[in-house]
N, C-alpha and C positions, 0 to 999 in steps of 0.2 A: 479403942479397939485392940484386941489382943492379936498378936502376930500368930500365924498358924503353927509356928515351931516353938511357941512359948516365949519368944523374945519381946522386946518392947515394941509398942505400936509405932508405925512410921508417922512422921509429921505430914500434914497436908503438902502436896507437891504443887498445888496452884490455888489461887484465891481469886475471887471476883468482887467487883464493886461496880455500882451504876455510874455512868458518866454520860456527858452530853445529853442530859435528860430534857433539854429544851426542845420544843416542837420544831420541825423542819419548816423553812419558809415555803409558802404556797403562793405562786404567781397567779395574778388575775388571768382569767380566760374569758374572752368575749365571743358572743355569737356573731353571725353575719349581719350586715346592715340590712334593714328592711328597705323596701322600695320607697321612693320619695312620695310624700303626700301630694294631693292636688294643691295648686296654688291658691292662696287665700283671696286673691283678687284677679279679675279677668284682664285688668289694665291698670295703669297708674301705680304699679308697684305692690307686690304682695310677698308672701313668704311661703316657702315649702319646707317640710321637715322630714327627717328620717331618724331612726333609732336602732339600737341593738341592745340585746339583753346580756346581763352578766351570767355566764355559765358557772364560773368558779370565782368567788370573791377572793381578793388578796388577803393573806393572813400571815402572821408571825414574821413580818418584815419582807414578805415577797413583793414582786413588782406590782405596783398599783395599777388599777384599771385606767385605760385611756378614756377619752370622751365616749359617752353612750348616746349622745344626741347631737345632731347637726341641723342647721337651718341655713337657707340661702335665699337671696332675693330672686323673684321671678316676675314675669309679665310687667316689666318696667316701662314698656312703651306707653305713650300717651293714650288717654281714654278718648280723645277727640279723633274722629276719623271721617273723612268725606265719604259719601255714599259710593257704591260701585254700581254702574249701570250696565245693562246688557247691550247687545247690538241693536242697531236701528232696524225697525221693520221696513218692509217695502212701502212706497208711497201709496196712500189711499186714493180713492176716486175723487176727482175734483167736485166740489159741491155745486158748481154752476157749469152749464154748457157753454156759456159765453159771458162776456162782460166782466171778467176778473173774479174768478172763484178762488177757492183755497183747497189745497190738498194737504193732508196731514200724515205724518209717519210717527211712530212711537217706539219707545224702548222701555223695558222693565227695570225696576230697581232691584238688583240682585242682592245687595247688602245696604241697608239703610245707614244714613249718617248717624254718628254717635257724638254726644256732647255738643261741642260747637262746630262740628264738621258741617260741610255744606253739600248740597245736592242740586245740580242744575235741573231745570224742568225736563221731564222725560218726553215731551212732545216737541215737534218742530213743524212749522208751517212754511209753505212757499206760495 
C-alpha cells in the first residue's frame, strides 16, 4: 500500500497465527437415576436394578462417565413361611344335649403356608 503522503508503506504492526487448535475437553454429564425396578423374586433372593442415561458423553480427554447401572440384592428372606391364622371364633353349639357332645370353634387362614412352612389345624374341639 502506498502511504497517503507518498511515502513508503508501513509494515504490518501485528500478525496472527492459529494456536491451541486441539478441541477442549468435554466432561461426561449423567441424568438422574431412575427408580428401582421391582425385585426379580418374591423371596429366596432376587435382584433389583436402576439406571441413568448419558446426557453428554466424555470427549477429548474430559472426565469419563461414572456407572450408568446399579443392581442390588432384594427379598433375601426365606421362601418358607408358616401360615398366619386369624382369631378364634366363638364356641359353636354342642352337638349333644347330654352324654358327652362336642363343641367346635374355628379360625380362618389369613395367609397360607409357603414352601415347607407349617399350618396348625384351624379348628379346635372341646
